C-alpha positions as CSV (number, residue, x, y, z in Angstrom):
1,L,-9.8,-13.5,-11.0
2,I,-6.0,-13.6,-11.4
3,Q,-4.8,-15.0,-14.8
4,D,-8.3,-16.5,-15.4
5,K,-8.3,-18.5,-12.3
6,S,-10.4,-18.0,-9.2
7,L,-8.5,-17.4,-5.8
8,S,-9.6,-20.8,-4.6
9,D,-7.6,-22.4,-7.5
10,F,-4.4,-21.2,-6.0
11,S,-2.4,-22.9,-3.3
12,A,-1.3,-20.6,-0.3
13,Q,2.2,-20.4,-1.8
14,E,1.0,-19.5,-5.3
15,L,-1.4,-16.9,-4.0
16,A,1.5,-15.5,-1.9
17,R,3.5,-15.0,-5.2
18,E,0.5,-13.0,-6.6
19,I,-0.9,-10.9,-3.8
20,S,0.9,-9.2,-0.9
21,I,-1.0,-7.5,1.9
22,V,-0.1,-4.6,4.3
23,L,-2.3,-4.2,7.3
24,T,-2.3,-1.4,10.0
25,S,-1.9,-4.0,12.8
26,K,1.5,-3.9,14.6
27,T,3.7,-6.9,13.9
28,D,4.4,-9.2,16.8
29,H,8.0,-10.1,15.8
30,A,9.5,-7.9,18.6
31,Q,12.8,-9.6,18.5
32,L,13.5,-9.2,14.8
33,F,15.4,-6.4,12.8
34,A,13.8,-4.4,10.2
35,E,15.9,-6.3,7.5
36,E,14.8,-9.6,8.8
37,I,11.0,-8.4,8.6
38,V,11.4,-7.5,5.0
39,G,13.2,-10.7,4.4
40,I,10.1,-12.7,5.4
41,G,8.5,-11.3,2.2
42,R,10.7,-13.7,0.4
43,S,9.2,-16.8,2.1
44,P,7.0,-17.8,-0.8
45,Y,10.3,-18.2,-2.8
46,T,12.6,-19.9,-0.2
47,G,12.9,-23.6,0.8
48,F,11.6,-25.3,3.8
49,W,14.2,-23.5,6.1
50,G,13.6,-20.1,4.7
51,T,17.3,-19.5,3.9
52,L,17.7,-16.4,1.8
53,S,20.0,-16.7,-1.3
54,A,22.2,-13.8,-2.3
55,A,19.6,-12.9,-4.8
56,D,16.9,-12.8,-2.2
57,K,19.2,-10.6,0.1
58,Q,19.5,-8.2,-2.9
59,I,15.7,-7.9,-3.4
60,V,15.5,-7.1,0.3
61,A,18.1,-4.4,-0.1
62,S,16.2,-3.0,-2.9
63,A,12.9,-3.0,-1.2
64,L,14.5,-1.3,1.8
65,Q,16.0,1.4,-0.6
66,E,12.7,1.8,-2.5
67,T,10.9,2.7,0.6
68,G,13.8,5.0,1.9
69,I,14.4,2.9,5.1
70,Q,17.8,1.2,4.4
71,H,19.2,3.1,7.4
72,L,16.7,1.1,9.5
73,A,17.9,-2.3,8.3
74,Q,19.7,-3.2,11.6
75,R,17.2,-1.7,14.0
76,N,15.0,-3.8,16.1
77,I,11.4,-3.6,15.1
78,S,10.2,-2.8,18.6
79,K,12.6,0.4,18.5
80,L,10.8,1.8,15.5
81,S,8.2,4.4,15.4
82,D,4.7,3.6,14.1
83,G,5.5,5.3,10.7
84,E,8.9,3.4,10.4
85,R,7.2,0.2,11.2
86,Q,4.6,0.8,8.6
87,K,7.4,1.5,6.0
88,V,9.0,-1.7,7.0
89,M,5.7,-3.6,6.2
90,I,5.5,-1.9,2.8
91,A,9.1,-2.9,2.1
92,K,8.2,-6.5,3.1
93,A,5.3,-6.4,0.5
94,L,7.7,-5.2,-2.1
95,A,10.2,-8.0,-1.3
96,Q,7.5,-10.4,-2.0
97,Q,7.5,-9.3,-5.6
98,T,3.8,-9.7,-6.2
99,R,1.9,-8.2,-9.1
100,I,-0.9,-7.1,-6.7
101,I,-0.4,-5.3,-3.3
102,I,-3.4,-4.6,-1.1
103,L,-2.8,-2.0,1.7
104,D,-5.2,-1.1,4.5
105,E,-4.7,2.6,5.4
106,P,-0.9,2.4,4.6
107,T,-0.4,6.1,5.8
108,A,-2.4,5.8,9.0
109,F,0.6,6.3,11.3
110,L,2.6,8.8,9.2
111,D,3.1,12.5,9.4
112,F,1.7,14.5,6.5
113,P,5.2,14.7,4.4
114,S,5.6,10.9,5.0
115,K,2.0,10.2,3.9
116,I,2.7,12.1,0.6
117,E,6.1,10.5,0.1
118,T,4.6,6.9,0.7
119,L,1.6,7.5,-1.8
120,Q,3.9,8.9,-4.4
121,M,6.2,6.0,-4.0
122,L,3.3,3.5,-4.3
123,R,2.1,5.4,-7.4
124,R,5.6,5.3,-8.9
125,L,6.0,1.5,-8.3
126,A,2.6,1.0,-9.8
127,H,3.5,2.8,-13.0
128,E,7.2,1.7,-13.3
129,Q,6.9,-1.8,-12.1
130,H,3.4,-2.4,-13.6
131,K,1.9,-3.4,-10.2
132,T,-1.7,-3.1,-9.3
133,I,-1.9,-1.3,-6.0
134,L,-5.2,-1.2,-4.0
135,L,-5.3,0.6,-0.9
136,S,-7.9,1.9,1.5
137,T,-7.8,5.4,2.9
138,H,-10.0,8.1,4.6
139,D,-7.6,10.7,3.1
140,V,-9.8,11.7,0.3
141,E,-7.9,14.8,-0.9
142,L,-4.7,12.8,-1.2
143,A,-6.4,10.0,-3.0
144,L,-7.9,12.5,-5.5
145,Q,-4.5,13.9,-6.2
146,L,-2.5,10.6,-6.4
147,S,-4.8,7.9,-7.6
148,D,-5.3,6.7,-11.1
149,R,-8.8,5.3,-10.2
150,L,-11.0,5.4,-7.2
151,W,-13.4,2.9,-5.8
152,L,-15.8,5.2,-3.9
153,M,-17.9,3.2,-1.4
154,E,-20.9,5.1,-0.2
155,E,-23.8,3.6,1.8
156,S,-25.8,2.2,-0.9
157,R,-23.6,3.0,-3.8
158,F,-20.3,1.8,-5.4
159,S,-18.7,4.1,-7.9
160,I,-15.5,3.4,-10.0
161,G,-13.7,5.9,-12.1
162,T,-10.9,8.4,-12.3
163,P,-11.1,11.3,-10.0
164,K,-12.3,13.6,-12.9
165,E,-14.9,11.0,-13.9
166,L,-16.3,10.8,-10.3
167,A,-16.3,14.5,-10.0
168,A,-18.2,14.9,-13.4
169,D,-20.9,12.4,-12.5
170,G,-21.6,14.0,-9.1
171,S,-20.3,10.8,-7.0
172,L,-17.7,12.8,-5.1
173,S,-20.0,15.7,-4.3
174,R,-22.6,13.3,-2.9
175,F,-20.0,11.5,-0.9
176,I,-18.3,14.8,0.5
177,N,-21.0,17.5,0.7
178,R,-22.2,18.2,4.1
179,D,-23.1,21.3,6.1
180,G,-20.1,23.5,6.0
181,I,-18.2,21.1,3.6
182,R,-18.2,21.3,-0.2
183,F,-16.5,19.4,-2.9
184,N,-15.4,21.8,-5.8
185,K,-15.5,19.4,-8.9
186,D,-13.4,21.9,-10.9
187,S,-10.3,21.9,-8.7
188,L,-10.8,18.5,-7.1
189,R,-10.6,20.1,-3.7
190,I,-12.6,19.9,-0.5
191,E,-13.6,23.4,0.8
192,I,-14.6,24.1,4.4
193,K,-17.1,27.0,4.6
């Protein structure tokens, strides 16, 4: 439910003003520049022709800056690395100015420092701009350090809580512990034996 309405009560344009999505699939807009891709995030707010106003262009510039890719604005999307392309798609979601952002493995193509920077940026945006940011990740250790709440999906269980709550109730140990791998609930770290 969003504002006491079910998703089926929203038109496509209304829903696009509430929820933005970042997928791991590559964009097929090979002839566009990064700035133009980010500008597509403004489409729920533009008229039929999709012309960006001065205010829209400022929002696009801010999204590029928030993601640290303003230097890529005039680069063709096909000339970007996978990690740069993923940051463009995150900037597009920011330009869409939704309260909810859903990301599927947003750091999948990024090197380790960029993964941390991206997750820190998303956390900062959630706190500073009061956005709800839901993301899927297989990087449990980073999620433990940077998430406010986790939704842990096991085979037959679904657990929700802060990392400390899920450590205390044994959910994280059940999920992580295997031969040679142990979850330390005190340090919230995975230890390899």
